C-alpha positions, 0 to 999 in steps of 0.5 A: 364104313364108320357110319354103318358100324352102329347099325351092324352092332344093333342088328347083331345084338338083336339077333343074339338077344332074341329067341324064338318060342313056338306058340300053340298055333305053330305046334298044331299047324306042324303036327297032325297026330294026337298030342301027348304030354311027352311031346312038350314044347322045347324051351328057349332061353333068351339069355345064356347068363340067366339060364342057371338061375332061372326056373325052367317052368316059366318058359313052358307052353301049355299042351293043347289037345283039341277034340277030346270026347267025354268018356266019363265025368267023375266029379265036379273037377275030374273028367276022362277024355278020349282021343283015338284009343287013349284016355286022358284022366283030367283034373280041372286046374285051379279049382276044387269042387265038393267031394262026392260025399260032401254037400253039393258034391252031386250037384257039382258033378251034374253041372260039369256034365251039363257043361260038357253035354255036347260030348267034346272039349279042348284041354290046355294041359299045364302039368301032371299030378301024382295020381297020373292025372293031367292038370288042365283048363277045359274049353267047350263051345267057347266056355271056360269050363273051370271058370264057369264052375266057380262063377256058378258056385259049383267049385272053390278057387283052389287057394293052394294051386291057383295061378289066375287070380281073376278066378277070385272075382268070379268066386266073389260074385258067386258068394254075393249071389249065394249061388250053389255052395255059397247058399250054405252059411258056412260051406267047408272047402274040399281040402278041409273036408278031406282033411277032416275025413282022414282024422 
């Protein structure tokens, strides 16, 4: 009996310290309807003693909506997607495209429309902004749309909100090759452009 005691302690400690967090695949397999933002993944905290001091956002999983139909491209970082009878107003995460009245604003919008030419895309939603838009990474035909906008010089990395720092590598390549916005000598970031317009 004494020889089994360490094994029992190990099994019990593993069971208590482990927590199950469902993945996107688990969710999609068990849910056949349209996913909405209110139906976020449950948060499981692995250690009760750390719960009060933890930031709950770090445990959230992205909400994935597949098969959105392109309803309208507003500009280089905003698109409306349709699923059933619901319209999703989506702001592309981590990037900032030129404003429509800014140099390359029109080109950026046209380029995004071309990336979504097949009319269907998937959205990995991380949050919702103050304007009621869903913040998301978009994918279509295996292409990371947000990253493609940056790598082709059609958008800036949004310094204030970027999480995936590898976007800067794509931006540096676009700068070196003078693509899109980087063909100008001193392109003004959209956040500076908006600030100047408000004065």
